[in-house]
Biopython code that builds the backbone (N, CA, C, O; Angstrom):
import numpy as np
from Bio.PDB.StructureBuilder import StructureBuilder

atoms = [
    (1, "MET", "N", (28.930, 106.534, -18.759)),
    (1, "MET", "CA", (29.003, 105.096, -18.695)),
    (1, "MET", "C", (28.034, 104.622, -17.606)),
    (1, "MET", "O", (28.075, 105.150, -16.495)),
    (2, "PRO", "N", (27.150, 103.626, -17.894)),
    (2, "PRO", "CA", (26.204, 103.152, -16.891)),
    (2, "PRO", "C", (26.919, 102.339, -15.816)),
    (2, "PRO", "O", (27.900, 101.642, -16.072)),
    (3, "GLU", "N", (26.390, 102.459, -14.619)),
    (3, "GLU", "CA", (26.973, 101.688, -13.520)),
    (3, "GLU", "C", (26.560, 100.226, -13.649)),
    (3, "GLU", "O", (25.443, 99.924, -14.070)),
    (4, "THR", "N", (27.447, 99.344, -13.294)),
    (4, "THR", "CA", (27.145, 97.912, -13.349)),
    (4, "THR", "C", (27.266, 97.334, -11.945)),
    (4, "THR", "O", (27.955, 97.881, -11.084)),
    (5, "LEU", "N", (26.600, 96.250, -11.744)),
    (5, "LEU", "CA", (26.699, 95.566, -10.461)),
    (5, "LEU", "C", (28.034, 94.852, -10.373)),
    (5, "LEU", "O", (28.539, 94.340, -11.372)),
    (6, "PRO", "N", (28.606, 94.818, -9.173)),
    (6, "PRO", "CA", (29.875, 94.094, -9.042)),
    (6, "PRO", "C", (29.657, 92.600, -9.250)),
    (6, "PRO", "O", (28.615, 92.048, -8.893)),
    (7, "LEU", "N", (30.654, 91.969, -9.829)),
    (7, "LEU", "CA", (30.559, 90.536, -10.070)),
    (7, "LEU", "C", (30.760, 89.729, -8.799)),
    (7, "LEU", "O", (30.259, 88.610, -8.689)),
    (8, "ARG", "N", (31.472, 90.272, -7.859)),
    (8, "ARG", "CA", (31.742, 89.566, -6.607)),
    (8, "ARG", "C", (31.274, 90.410, -5.438)),
    (8, "ARG", "O", (31.237, 91.639, -5.502)),
    (9, "LEU", "N", (30.917, 89.716, -4.370)),
    (9, "LEU", "CA", (30.549, 90.425, -3.153)),
    (9, "LEU", "C", (31.800, 90.994, -2.506)),
    (9, "LEU", "O", (32.897, 90.461, -2.676)),
    (10, "SER", "N", (31.631, 92.061, -1.776)),
    (10, "SER", "CA", (32.792, 92.684, -1.160)),
    (10, "SER", "C", (33.226, 91.954, 0.122)),
    (10, "SER", "O", (34.329, 92.184, 0.616)),
    (11, "LEU", "N", (32.373, 91.084, 0.660)),
    (11, "LEU", "CA", (32.738, 90.333, 1.859)),
    (11, "LEU", "C", (33.641, 89.165, 1.497)),
    (11, "LEU", "O", (33.525, 88.607, 0.406)),
    (12, "PRO", "N", (34.532, 88.793, 2.395)),
    (12, "PRO", "CA", (35.346, 87.594, 2.134)),
    (12, "PRO", "C", (34.439, 86.377, 1.996)),
    (12, "PRO", "O", (33.398, 86.291, 2.648)),
    (13, "GLU", "N", (34.840, 85.441, 1.149)),
    (13, "GLU", "CA", (33.996, 84.273, 0.874)),
    (13, "GLU", "C", (33.668, 83.474, 2.126)),
    (13, "GLU", "O", (32.553, 82.968, 2.254)),
    (14, "SER", "N", (34.603, 83.350, 3.041)),
    (14, "SER", "CA", (34.336, 82.580, 4.253)),
    (14, "SER", "C", (33.230, 83.236, 5.072)),
    (14, "SER", "O", (32.405, 82.541, 5.664)),
    (15, "ARG", "N", (33.206, 84.547, 5.110)),
    (15, "ARG", "CA", (32.161, 85.261, 5.850)),
    (15, "ARG", "C", (30.812, 85.135, 5.148)),
    (15, "ARG", "O", (29.780, 85.006, 5.807)),
    (16, "VAL", "N", (30.812, 85.170, 3.833)),
    (16, "VAL", "CA", (29.576, 85.014, 3.065)),
    (16, "VAL", "C", (29.011, 83.621, 3.302)),
    (16, "VAL", "O", (27.809, 83.469, 3.518)),
    (17, "ALA", "N", (29.862, 82.610, 3.263)),
    (17, "ALA", "CA", (29.408, 81.237, 3.465)),
    (17, "ALA", "C", (28.849, 81.040, 4.867)),
    (17, "ALA", "O", (27.818, 80.389, 5.039)),
    (18, "SER", "N", (29.525, 81.601, 5.874)),
    (18, "SER", "CA", (29.026, 81.431, 7.238)),
    (18, "SER", "C", (27.722, 82.182, 7.437)),
    (18, "SER", "O", (26.853, 81.710, 8.170)),
    (19, "GLN", "N", (27.560, 83.342, 6.801)),
    (19, "GLN", "CA", (26.302, 84.087, 6.896)),
    (19, "GLN", "C", (25.173, 83.328, 6.204)),
    (19, "GLN", "O", (24.049, 83.300, 6.706)),
    (20, "ALA", "N", (25.458, 82.719, 5.067)),
    (20, "ALA", "CA", (24.446, 81.948, 4.347)),
    (20, "ALA", "C", (24.003, 80.748, 5.181)),
    (20, "ALA", "O", (22.816, 80.422, 5.209)),
    (21, "LYS", "N", (24.934, 80.092, 5.855)),
    (21, "LYS", "CA", (24.584, 78.959, 6.706)),
    (21, "LYS", "C", (23.712, 79.410, 7.875)),
    (21, "LYS", "O", (22.782, 78.703, 8.263)),
    (22, "ALA", "N", (24.001, 80.569, 8.432)),
    (22, "ALA", "CA", (23.231, 81.065, 9.564)),
    (22, "ALA", "C", (21.800, 81.399, 9.155)),
    (22, "ALA", "O", (20.882, 81.280, 9.967)),
    (23, "ASP", "N", (21.600, 81.815, 7.904)),
    (23, "ASP", "CA", (20.279, 82.197, 7.419)),
    (23, "ASP", "C", (19.419, 81.003, 7.032)),
    (23, "ASP", "O", (18.201, 81.138, 6.921)),
    (24, "LEU", "N", (20.015, 79.852, 6.825)),
    (24, "LEU", "CA", (19.276, 78.685, 6.358)),
    (24, "LEU", "C", (18.831, 77.811, 7.516)),
    (24, "LEU", "O", (19.610, 77.519, 8.424)),
    (25, "THR", "N", (17.592, 77.403, 7.479)),
    (25, "THR", "CA", (17.074, 76.430, 8.426)),
    (25, "THR", "C", (16.932, 75.129, 7.653)),
    (25, "THR", "O", (16.356, 75.121, 6.566)),
    (26, "PRO", "N", (17.445, 74.029, 8.192)),
    (26, "PRO", "CA", (17.344, 72.781, 7.437)),
    (26, "PRO", "C", (15.890, 72.350, 7.262)),
    (26, "PRO", "O", (15.065, 72.549, 8.154)),
    (27, "LEU", "N", (15.588, 71.770, 6.128)),
    (27, "LEU", "CA", (14.245, 71.270, 5.856)),
    (27, "LEU", "C", (14.083, 69.844, 6.337)),
    (27, "LEU", "O", (12.974, 69.409, 6.649)),
    (28, "THR", "N", (15.187, 69.115, 6.398)),
    (28, "THR", "CA", (15.146, 67.719, 6.824)),
    (28, "THR", "C", (16.221, 67.476, 7.874)),
    (28, "THR", "O", (17.197, 68.220, 7.981)),
    (29, "VAL", "N", (16.015, 66.417, 8.643)),
    (29, "VAL", "CA", (17.015, 65.990, 9.624)),
    (29, "VAL", "C", (17.220, 64.490, 9.485)),
    (29, "VAL", "O", (16.279, 63.742, 9.220)),
    (30, "ASP", "N", (18.448, 64.068, 9.664)),
    (30, "ASP", "CA", (18.721, 62.631, 9.644)),
    (30, "ASP", "C", (18.509, 62.072, 11.048)),
    (30, "ASP", "O", (18.186, 62.818, 11.972)),
    (31, "ALA", "N", (18.689, 60.779, 11.210)),
    (31, "ALA", "CA", (18.415, 60.121, 12.488)),
    (31, "ALA", "C", (19.296, 60.675, 13.607)),
    (31, "ALA", "O", (18.842, 60.828, 14.741)),
    (32, "LYS", "N", (20.539, 60.971, 13.290)),
    (32, "LYS", "CA", (21.455, 61.483, 14.311)),
    (32, "LYS", "C", (20.993, 62.845, 14.814)),
    (32, "LYS", "O", (20.962, 63.091, 16.020)),
    (33, "ARG", "N", (20.636, 63.726, 13.887)),
    (33, "ARG", "CA", (20.181, 65.059, 14.278)),
    (33, "ARG", "C", (18.820, 64.984, 14.972)),
    (33, "ARG", "O", (18.566, 65.727, 15.920)),
    (34, "LEU", "N", (17.946, 64.091, 14.507)),
    (34, "LEU", "CA", (16.643, 63.913, 15.142)),
    (34, "LEU", "C", (16.820, 63.428, 16.583)),
    (34, "LEU", "O", (16.099, 63.864, 17.481)),
    (35, "ALA", "N", (17.766, 62.539, 16.796)),
    (35, "ALA", "CA", (18.051, 62.066, 18.154)),
    (35, "ALA", "C", (18.423, 63.237, 19.054)),
    (35, "ALA", "O", (17.949, 63.331, 20.187)),
    (36, "GLY", "N", (19.266, 64.122, 18.552)),
    (36, "GLY", "CA", (19.654, 65.297, 19.333)),
    (36, "GLY", "C", (18.479, 66.208, 19.616)),
    (36, "GLY", "O", (18.347, 66.727, 20.724)),
    (37, "LEU", "N", (17.617, 66.411, 18.618)),
    (37, "LEU", "CA", (16.454, 67.284, 18.795)),
    (37, "LEU", "C", (15.478, 66.719, 19.818)),
    (37, "LEU", "O", (14.881, 67.467, 20.593)),
    (38, "LEU", "N", (15.318, 65.396, 19.820)),
    (38, "LEU", "CA", (14.361, 64.765, 20.726)),
    (38, "LEU", "C", (14.984, 64.353, 22.060)),
    (38, "LEU", "O", (14.284, 63.874, 22.953)),
    (39, "GLY", "N", (16.299, 64.541, 22.193)),
    (39, "GLY", "CA", (16.968, 64.181, 23.435)),
    (39, "GLY", "C", (17.033, 62.675, 23.658)),
    (39, "GLY", "O", (16.963, 62.209, 24.795)),
    (40, "GLN", "N", (17.165, 61.926, 22.586)),
    (40, "GLN", "CA", (17.218, 60.472, 22.637)),
    (40, "GLN", "C", (18.503, 59.996, 21.970)),
    (40, "GLN", "O", (19.222, 60.775, 21.344)),
    (41, "SER", "N", (18.775, 58.712, 22.116)),
    (41, "SER", "CA", (19.954, 58.149, 21.456)),
    (41, "SER", "C", (19.609, 57.796, 20.008)),
    (41, "SER", "O", (18.440, 57.678, 19.641)),
    (42, "LEU", "N", (20.637, 57.635, 19.213)),
    (42, "LEU", "CA", (20.452, 57.226, 17.830)),
    (42, "LEU", "C", (19.779, 55.857, 17.769)),
    (42, "LEU", "O", (18.915, 55.623, 16.924)),
    (43, "ARG", "N", (20.170, 54.967, 18.653)),
    (43, "ARG", "CA", (19.570, 53.632, 18.686)),
    (43, "ARG", "C", (18.060, 53.724, 18.980)),
    (43, "ARG", "O", (17.269, 52.996, 18.381)),
    (44, "THR", "N", (17.667, 54.608, 19.891)),
    (44, "THR", "CA", (16.249, 54.782, 20.210)),
    (44, "THR", "C", (15.484, 55.272, 18.995)),
    (44, "THR", "O", (14.378, 54.799, 18.733)),
    (45, "ILE", "N", (16.051, 56.210, 18.249)),
    (45, "ILE", "CA", (15.395, 56.732, 17.044)),
    (45, "ILE", "C", (15.212, 55.607, 16.040)),
    (45, "ILE", "O", (14.140, 55.479, 15.448)),
    (46, "ARG", "N", (16.232, 54.794, 15.838)),
    (46, "ARG", "CA", (16.125, 53.664, 14.899)),
    (46, "ARG", "C", (15.051, 52.671, 15.373)),
    (46, "ARG", "O", (14.281, 52.154, 14.563)),
    (47, "THR", "N", (15.005, 52.410, 16.672)),
    (47, "THR", "CA", (14.013, 51.490, 17.224)),
    (47, "THR", "C", (12.606, 52.049, 17.044)),
    (47, "THR", "O", (11.698, 51.333, 16.620)),
    (48, "TRP", "N", (12.425, 53.328, 17.366)),
    (48, "TRP", "CA", (11.114, 53.969, 17.212)),
    (48, "TRP", "C", (10.664, 53.955, 15.760)),
    (48, "TRP", "O", (9.490, 53.725, 15.470)),
    (49, "ASP", "N", (11.601, 54.203, 14.846)),
    (49, "ASP", "CA", (11.255, 54.199, 13.423)),
    (49, "ASP", "C", (10.793, 52.805, 12.995)),
    (49, "ASP", "O", (9.773, 52.661, 12.321)),
    (50, "ALA", "N", (11.546, 51.790, 13.390)),
    (50, "ALA", "CA", (11.188, 50.412, 13.019)),
    (50, "ALA", "C", (9.852, 49.990, 13.629)),
    (50, "ALA", "O", (9.119, 49.197, 13.040)),
    (51, "ALA", "N", (9.540, 50.523, 14.809)),
    (51, "ALA", "CA", (8.290, 50.172, 15.492)),
    (51, "ALA", "C", (7.112, 51.027, 15.037)),
    (51, "ALA", "O", (5.983, 50.809, 15.477)),
    (52, "GLY", "N", (7.364, 51.996, 14.163)),
    (52, "GLY", "CA", (6.281, 52.848, 13.668)),
    (52, "GLY", "C", (5.844, 53.911, 14.652)),
    (52, "GLY", "O", (4.690, 54.337, 14.633)),
    (53, "LYS", "N", (6.752, 54.344, 15.512)),
    (53, "LYS", "CA", (6.413, 55.379, 16.489)),
    (53, "LYS", "C", (6.738, 56.780, 16.004)),
    (53, "LYS", "O", (6.326, 57.758, 16.628)),
    (54, "LEU", "N", (7.459, 56.897, 14.916)),
    (54, "LEU", "CA", (7.814, 58.192, 14.334)),
    (54, "LEU", "C", (7.065, 58.373, 13.024)),
    (54, "LEU", "O", (6.608, 57.394, 12.434)),
    (55, "PRO", "N", (6.931, 59.617, 12.558)),
    (55, "PRO", "CA", (6.367, 59.806, 11.213)),
    (55, "PRO", "C", (7.212, 59.078, 10.175)),
    (55, "PRO", "O", (8.392, 58.807, 10.395)),
    (56, "GLN", "N", (6.598, 58.770, 9.055)),
    (56, "GLN", "CA", (7.295, 58.064, 7.970)),
    (56, "GLN", "C", (8.457, 58.921, 7.463)),
    (56, "GLN", "O", (8.247, 60.073, 7.085)),
    (57, "PRO", "N", (9.667, 58.382, 7.449)),
    (57, "PRO", "CA", (10.794, 59.161, 6.924)),
    (57, "PRO", "C", (10.779, 59.175, 5.397)),
    (57, "PRO", "O", (10.087, 58.387, 4.753)),
    (58, "LEU", "N", (11.553, 60.081, 4.851)),
    (58, "LEU", "CA", (11.774, 60.131, 3.405)),
    (58, "LEU", "C", (13.062, 59.386, 3.116)),
    (58, "LEU", "O", (14.010, 59.436, 3.900)),
    (59, "ARG", "N", (13.090, 58.713, 2.015)),
    (59, "ARG", "CA", (14.318, 58.058, 1.591)),
    (59, "ARG", "C", (14.798, 58.757, 0.334)),
    (59, "ARG", "O", (14.173, 58.676, -0.723)),
    (60, "ILE", "N", (15.915, 59.442, 0.470)),
    (60, "ILE", "CA", (16.478, 60.212, -0.634)),
    (60, "ILE", "C", (17.833, 59.596, -0.951)),
    (60, "ILE", "O", (18.790, 59.729, -0.189)),
    (61, "GLY", "N", (17.892, 58.926, -2.082)),
    (61, "GLY", "CA", (19.110, 58.183, -2.395)),
    (61, "GLY", "C", (19.282, 57.110, -1.339)),
    (61, "GLY", "O", (18.384, 56.293, -1.136)),
    (62, "GLY", "N", (20.396, 57.098, -0.678)),
    (62, "GLY", "CA", (20.629, 56.146, 0.398)),
    (62, "GLY", "C", (20.356, 56.712, 1.778)),
    (62, "GLY", "O", (20.538, 56.024, 2.782)),
    (63, "ARG", "N", (19.917, 57.968, 1.835)),
    (63, "ARG", "CA", (19.700, 58.622, 3.128)),
    (63, "ARG", "C", (18.267, 58.477, 3.604)),
    (63, "ARG", "O", (17.330, 58.434, 2.806)),
    (64, "VAL", "N", (18.114, 58.403, 4.911)),
    (64, "VAL", "CA", (16.801, 58.381, 5.544)),
    (64, "VAL", "C", (16.707, 59.676, 6.339)),
    (64, "VAL", "O", (17.517, 59.923, 7.232)),
    (65, "VAL", "N", (15.714, 60.504, 6.009)),
    (65, "VAL", "CA", (15.552, 61.802, 6.667)),
    (65, "VAL", "C", (14.078, 62.053, 6.987)),
    (65, "VAL", "O", (13.182, 61.458, 6.389)),
    (66, "TRP", "N", (13.859, 62.937, 7.932)),
    (66, "TRP", "CA", (12.505, 63.357, 8.301)),
    (66, "TRP", "C", (12.369, 64.832, 8.007)),
    (66, "TRP", "O", (13.311, 65.601, 8.193)),
    (67, "ARG", "N", (11.179, 65.232, 7.542)),
    (67, "ARG", "CA", (10.897, 66.652, 7.325)),
    (67, "ARG", "C", (10.771, 67.315, 8.685)),
    (67, "ARG", "O", (9.969, 66.880, 9.511)),
    (68, "LEU", "N", (11.543, 68.353, 8.928)),
    (68, "LEU", "CA", (11.554, 69.025, 10.217)),
    (68, "LEU", "C", (10.185, 69.627, 10.537)),
    (68, "LEU", "O", (9.740, 69.595, 11.684)),
    (69, "GLU", "N", (9.532, 70.166, 9.535)),
    (69, "GLU", "CA", (8.196, 70.732, 9.724)),
    (69, "GLU", "C", (7.208, 69.662, 10.200)),
    (69, "GLU", "O", (6.373, 69.923, 11.066)),
    (70, "GLU", "N", (7.308, 68.473, 9.637)),
    (70, "GLU", "CA", (6.413, 67.389, 10.035)),
    (70, "GLU", "C", (6.722, 66.911, 11.453)),
    (70, "GLU", "O", (5.806, 66.598, 12.214)),
    (71, "ILE", "N", (7.993, 66.854, 11.811)),
    (71, "ILE", "CA", (8.369, 66.451, 13.170)),
    (71, "ILE", "C", (7.794, 67.441, 14.181)),
    (71, "ILE", "O", (7.285, 67.033, 15.225)),
    (72, "ARG", "N", (7.871, 68.725, 13.883)),
    (72, "ARG", "CA", (7.316, 69.745, 14.794)),
    (72, "ARG", "C", (5.804, 69.579, 14.937)),
    (72, "ARG", "O", (5.276, 69.636, 16.047)),
    (73, "ALA", "N", (5.113, 69.376, 13.826)),
    (73, "ALA", "CA", (3.661, 69.192, 13.865)),
    (73, "ALA", "C", (3.302, 67.913, 14.612)),
    (73, "ALA", "O", (2.336, 67.890, 15.374)),
    (74, "TRP", "N", (4.068, 66.860, 14.400)),
    (74, "TRP", "CA", (3.852, 65.581, 15.074)),
    (74, "TRP", "C", (4.002, 65.740, 16.583)),
    (74, "TRP", "O", (3.202, 65.194, 17.342)),
    (75, "LEU", "N", (5.007, 66.476, 17.025)),
    (75, "LEU", "CA", (5.204, 66.715, 18.450)),
    (75, "LEU", "C", (4.056, 67.545, 19.031)),
    (75, "LEU", "O", (3.576, 67.260, 20.128)),
    (76, "GLU", "N", (3.619, 68.567, 18.299)),
    (76, "GLU", "CA", (2.505, 69.402, 18.759)),
    (76, "GLU", "C", (1.216, 68.584, 18.873)),
    (76, "GLU", "O", (0.348, 68.902, 19.686)),
    (77, "ALA", "N", (1.094, 67.538, 18.065)),
    (77, "ALA", "CA", (-0.093, 66.673, 18.091)),
    (77, "ALA", "C", (0.000, 65.619, 19.190)),
    (77, "ALA", "O", (-0.915, 64.811, 19.350)),
    (78, "GLY", "N", (1.086, 65.618, 19.941)),
    (78, "GLY", "CA", (1.223, 64.659, 21.030)),
    (78, "GLY", "C", (2.010, 63.416, 20.677)),
    (78, "GLY", "O", (1.955, 62.429, 21.411)),
    (79, "ALA", "N", (2.738, 63.433, 19.581)),
    (79, "ALA", "CA", (3.588, 62.318, 19.142)),
    (79, "ALA", "C", (2.816, 61.012, 18.997)),
    (79, "ALA", "O", (3.175, 60.011, 19.618)),
    (80, "PRO", "N", (1.748, 61.009, 18.174)),
    (80, "PRO", "CA", (0.993, 59.769, 17.978)),
    (80, "PRO", "C", (1.794, 58.750, 17.169)),
    (80, "PRO", "O", (2.826, 59.082, 16.586)),
    (81, "SER", "N", (1.316, 57.522, 17.140)),
    (81, "SER", "CA", (1.984, 56.486, 16.344)),
    (81, "SER", "C", (1.917, 56.855, 14.859)),
    (81, "SER", "O", (1.133, 57.718, 14.463)),
    (82, "ARG", "N", (2.727, 56.209, 14.058)),
    (82, "ARG", "CA", (2.754, 56.485, 12.619)),
    (82, "ARG", "C", (1.388, 56.249, 11.975)),
    (82, "ARG", "O", (0.949, 57.029, 11.131)),
    (83, "THR", "N", (0.721, 55.166, 12.382)),
    (83, "THR", "CA", (-0.590, 54.847, 11.818)),
    (83, "THR", "C", (-1.592, 55.952, 12.117)),
    (83, "THR", "O", (-2.315, 56.405, 11.230)),
    (84, "GLU", "N", (-1.630, 56.384, 13.380)),
    (84, "GLU", "CA", (-2.558, 57.448, 13.762)),
    (84, "GLU", "C", (-2.172, 58.765, 13.096)),
    (84, "GLU", "O", (-3.036, 59.518, 12.649)),
    (85, "TRP", "N", (-0.887, 59.034, 13.034)),
    (85, "TRP", "CA", (-0.419, 60.277, 12.411)),
    (85, "TRP", "C", (-0.815, 60.323, 10.930)),
    (85, "TRP", "O", (-1.277, 61.354, 10.443)),
    (86, "ASN", "N", (-0.637, 59.219, 10.225)),
    (86, "ASN", "CA", (-1.013, 59.161, 8.810)),
    (86, "ASN", "C", (-2.521, 59.348, 8.642)),
    (86, "ASN", "O", (-2.964, 59.998, 7.694)),
    (87, "ALA", "N", (-3.310, 58.781, 9.557)),
    (87, "ALA", "CA", (-4.754, 58.949, 9.502)),
    (87, "ALA", "C", (-5.152, 60.405, 9.721)),
    (87, "ALA", "O", (-6.044, 60.918, 9.045)),
    (88, "ARG", "N", (-4.492, 61.069, 10.664)),
    (88, "ARG", "CA", (-4.770, 62.489, 10.917)),
    (88, "ARG", "C", (-4.410, 63.341, 9.698)),
    (88, "ARG", "O", (-5.152, 64.249, 9.324)),
    (89, "LYS", "N", (-3.268, 63.040, 9.089)),
    (89, "LYS", "CA", (-2.858, 63.800, 7.903)),
    (89, "LYS", "C", (-3.853, 63.585, 6.768)),
    (89, "LYS", "O", (-4.217, 64.533, 6.072)),
    (90, "ALA", "N", (-4.289, 62.353, 6.578)),
    (90, "ALA", "CA", (-5.259, 62.040, 5.504)),
    (90, "ALA", "C", (-6.571, 62.757, 5.759)),
    (90, "ALA", "O", (-7.194, 63.251, 4.819)),
    (91, "ALA", "N", (-7.006, 62.826, 7.018)),
    (91, "ALA", "CA", (-8.262, 63.497, 7.355)),
    (91, "ALA", "C", (-8.172, 65.004, 7.077)),
    (91, "ALA", "O", (-9.153, 65.620, 6.661)),
    (92, "ARG", "N", (-7.011, 65.581, 7.303)),
    (92, "ARG", "CA", (-6.813, 67.014, 7.038)),
    (92, "ARG", "C", (-6.870, 67.317, 5.549)),
    (92, "ARG", "O", (-7.309, 68.395, 5.151)),
    (93, "LEU", "N", (-6.430, 66.376, 4.729)),
    (93, "LEU", "CA", (-6.380, 66.588, 3.283)),
    (93, "LEU", "C", (-7.743, 66.443, 2.634)),
    (93, "LEU", "O", (-7.935, 66.909, 1.511)),
    (94, "LYS", "N", (-8.687, 65.817, 3.300)),
    (94, "LYS", "CA", (-10.022, 65.616, 2.705)),
    (94, "LYS", "C", (-10.861, 66.845, 2.782)),
    (94, "LYS", "O", (-12.005, 66.841, 2.328)),
]
sb = StructureBuilder()
sb.init_structure("model")
sb.init_model(0)
sb.init_chain("A")
sb.init_seg("    ")
for serial, (resi, resn, name, xyz) in enumerate(atoms, 1):
    if name == "N":
        sb.init_residue(resn, " ", resi, " ")
    sb.init_atom(name, np.array(xyz, "f"), 0.0, 1.0, " ", f" {name:<3s}", serial, name[0])
structure = sb.get_structure()
């Protein structure tokens, strides 16, 4: 009789779920999480977004999120204004 793969993992489901969460890095962050990453208040993040000081967020359904990869690149570039950041991104794509 050929061996078959088990249908279920041998680890308890709670352990599998916690391990899966530990292995995943979020692709996006919301304003609250971005505030924590930047060491600012949620109100400051909202103000900066409205003033065009942050990269353009994505709007997914009713949520406003930022790509974590873009936030890291934006910080490495010296945190330029949204207008300058968009110009730099456009120049890279040409």
